[in-house]
C-alpha positions in Angstrom: -10.2 -10.7 8.8 -11.2 -7.9 6.5 -8.7 -5.7 4.5 -8.8 -3.7 1.3 -6.0 -2.8 -1.1 -6.4 0.4 -3.4 -4.4 1.8 -6.3 -0.6 0.7 -7.1 -0.7 -1.2 -3.5 -2.8 -4.1 -5.6 0.5 -4.1 -7.9 2.9 -4.1 -4.9 0.6 -6.9 -3.0 0.9 -8.8 -6.3 4.7 -8.6 -6.6 5.1 -9.9 -3.0 3.2 -13.1 -3.7 5.0 -13.5 -7.1 8.5 -13.1 -5.1 7.2 -15.5 -2.4 6.5 -18.1 -5.0 10.1 -18.1 -5.8 11.1 -19.3 -2.5 8.3 -22.0 -1.5 5.2 -23.8 -2.6 2.7 -23.0 0.2 1.9 -19.3 1.2 1.8 -18.3 5.1 -0.8 -15.8 6.4 -0.6 -14.4 9.7 -3.1 -11.5 10.1 -2.0 -9.6 13.6 -2.5 -5.9 14.9 0.7 -4.9 13.3 -0.3 -6.2 9.6 -0.5 -9.0 7.5 2.3 -11.1 7.5 3.0 -13.1 4.4 5.5 -15.7 4.4 7.2 -18.5 2.7 10.1 -21.4 3.0 11.3 -23.7 0.6 11.2 -27.4 0.9 14.9 -27.9 2.6 13.7 -25.2 5.0 17.3 -23.4 3.7 15.6 -20.1 2.4 12.8 -18.0 4.1 11.5 -14.9 3.3 8.5 -12.7 4.8 6.7 -9.4 3.9 4.8 -7.4 6.5 2.1 -5.1 5.3 1.5 -2.7 7.8 -2.1 -1.1 8.7 -1.2 2.4 6.4 -0.5 -0.3 3.4 -4.5 -0.8 3.2 -7.4 1.5 2.7 -9.3 -0.6 5.4 -7.6 -3.2 7.6 -9.4 -5.3 10.1 -7.4 -8.1 11.7 -8.7 -11.5 13.0 -10.5 -11.4 16.6 -8.6 -14.3 17.3 -4.8 -13.0 17.2 -3.3 -17.0 17.2 -5.1 -17.5 13.8 -2.8 -18.2 10.8 -3.2 -20.1 7.8 -1.7 -21.8 4.6 -2.7 -22.4 1.4 -0.6 -23.4 -2.3 1.0 -20.7 -3.2 0.1 -21.1 -7.2 -3.6 -20.7 -6.3 -3.1 -17.4 -4.9 -0.6 -16.1 -8.1 -3.3 -17.4 -10.1 -5.4 -14.6 -8.7 -2.5 -11.7 -9.3 -1.0 -13.7 -12.6 -0.7 -10.6 -14.7 0.5 -7.6 -13.2 0.3 -5.1 -16.2 -3.5 -6.0 -16.5 -3.8 -5.5 -12.8 -2.3 -2.0 -13.1 -4.8 -1.1 -16.2 -8.1 -2.6 -14.5 -8.0 -3.4 -10.9 -8.8 -0.5 -8.7 -9.2 -2.2 -5.4 -8.8 -5.4 -3.8 -10.6 -6.9 -1.0 -9.4 -9.8 1.0 -11.7 -11.6 3.8 -10.7 -14.6 6.0 -13.3 -16.7 6.8 -11.7 -19.5 9.7 -15.0 -20.9 10.1 -15.4 -22.3 6.5 -11.4 -22.3 6.4 -12.0 -19.9 3.3 -9.8 -17.2 1.7 -12.0 -15.0 -0.5 -10.2 -12.3 -3.0 -12.2 -9.8 -4.6 -10.9 -7.5 -7.4 -12.8 -4.4 -8.2 -12.2 -3.8 -11.7 -13.1 -0.8 -14.1 -16.9 -0.5 -15.2 -18.1 -2.2 -12.1 -16.8 -5.5 -12.8 -16.0 -8.0 -9.7 -14.0 -11.2 -10.0 -14.3 -13.0 -6.9 -12.1 -16.1 -6.2 -12.4 -18.6 -3.2 -9.3 -20.4 -2.0 -9.3 -23.0 0.8 -6.7 -22.9 3.5 -5.2 -25.0 6.3 -4.7 -24.1 9.7 -0.9 -24.2 10.7 1.5 -23.3 13.0 3.4 -19.8 13.1 6.3 -19.8 10.4 9.3 -17.9 11.8 13.0 -18.0 11.0 15.2 -18.5 14.0 18.8 -16.9 13.4 21.3 -14.6 15.0 22.4 -12.0 12.6 25.3 -10.9 15.0 26.8 -14.5 14.6 27.0 -14.4 10.8 30.6 -14.1 9.6 30.0 -12.9 6.6 27.9 -10.1 5.4 27.3 -8.9 1.7 24.7 -6.0 1.2 23.8 -4.2 -2.2 21.4 -2.4 -3.8 18.4 -4.7 -5.4 19.1 -2.8 -8.9 22.5 -4.0 -8.6 21.8 -7.6 -8.2 18.8 -7.4 -10.2 21.0 -6.3 -13.3 23.4 -8.8 -12.5 21.4 -11.9 -12.6 19.9 -10.6 -16.0 23.3 -11.6 -17.7 22.2 -15.5 -16.6 19.7 -17.4 -18.8 16.5 -18.0 -17.0 17.1 -21.8 -17.6 20.2 -21.9 -15.8 20.3 -24.4 -12.9 23.0 -22.7 -10.7 25.0 -19.8 -9.9 28.2 -19.6 -8.3 29.1 -16.4 -6.0 32.7 -16.2 -4.8 34.0 -13.2 -2.4 37.0 -12.2 -1.4 38.5 -9.2 0.7 38.0 -7.0 -2.4 35.9 -8.7 -5.1 32.9 -10.3 -5.8 32.3 -13.0 -8.4 29.2 -14.5 -9.8 29.7 -17.5 -12.5 28.0 -20.3 -14.2 29.3 -23.5 -16.0 27.2 -25.1 -18.9 28.2 -27.9 -20.7 26.3 -28.3 -24.2 25.5 -31.4 -26.1 28.7 -31.6 -27.8 30.5 -31.4 -24.6 32.1 -28.3 -24.5 32.1 -26.2 -21.5 31.3 -22.8 -21.4 31.9 -20.4 -18.3 30.2 -17.0 -17.9 31.9 -14.8 -15.3 31.1 -11.3 -13.9 33.1 -9.7 -11.4 32.6 -6.4 -9.2 34.5 -4.0 -7.0 33.5 -3.9 -3.2 32.9 -0.1 -3.3 29.8 -1.1 -5.8 28.0 -2.7 -2.8 26.6 -1.2 0.1 28.4 -3.0 2.8 30.9 -5.9 3.0 32.3 -7.7 5.9 34.6 -10.7 4.9 36.2 -12.5 7.7 37.1 -15.4 5.5 36.9 -16.5 2.1 33.4 -17.3 1.1 31.8 -19.5 -2.0 28.1 -20.3 -2.5 26.3 -22.3 -5.3 22.5 -21.0 -5.6 20.4 -23.6 -7.3 16.8 -23.4 -8.6 16.0 -26.0 -6.5 16.8 -24.0 -3.7 
């Protein structure tokens, strides 16, 4: 596989990798004719995320000759290449990604301003295809909202928080956390939203979820 990402799409690629790093510890790559699939799953296999970057996303995209090829690698090693989003936007003009299946090597070359090249050679392992198997139609409850609403909501909670509870009724959504300080005093932070603030809600039964940093 050989592909080139240019301009603002370099930052988009970096943000996709940073997002996947919040899900799992390994990055799964699968270059196919429809584009480059980036996937990750958590250790308990309860959370899964995938980005499919179409050929139009790249300045040049050449998929692997072997369409069955797929690999995985520690996501932190890839994240380190794109660790500073602000720096990428200022200094990187394009990014070239090459996969050498014979040497089990992923080469990422950042073409920076003033002719500076930064080359990273990362090792990977062959793996099976990673796909989440589920049926959307069988889900009893659906909660859909604009990403900005969800981002603005979680910003009210401290990053060091271990758990956030999500509760849904027929007309309202609650997000709350419960913290005990060293003195044993409990603190609860609660935010609630009317259902009209979300795009789509179908609740057939009361729903309560707990989101932990471990998940």
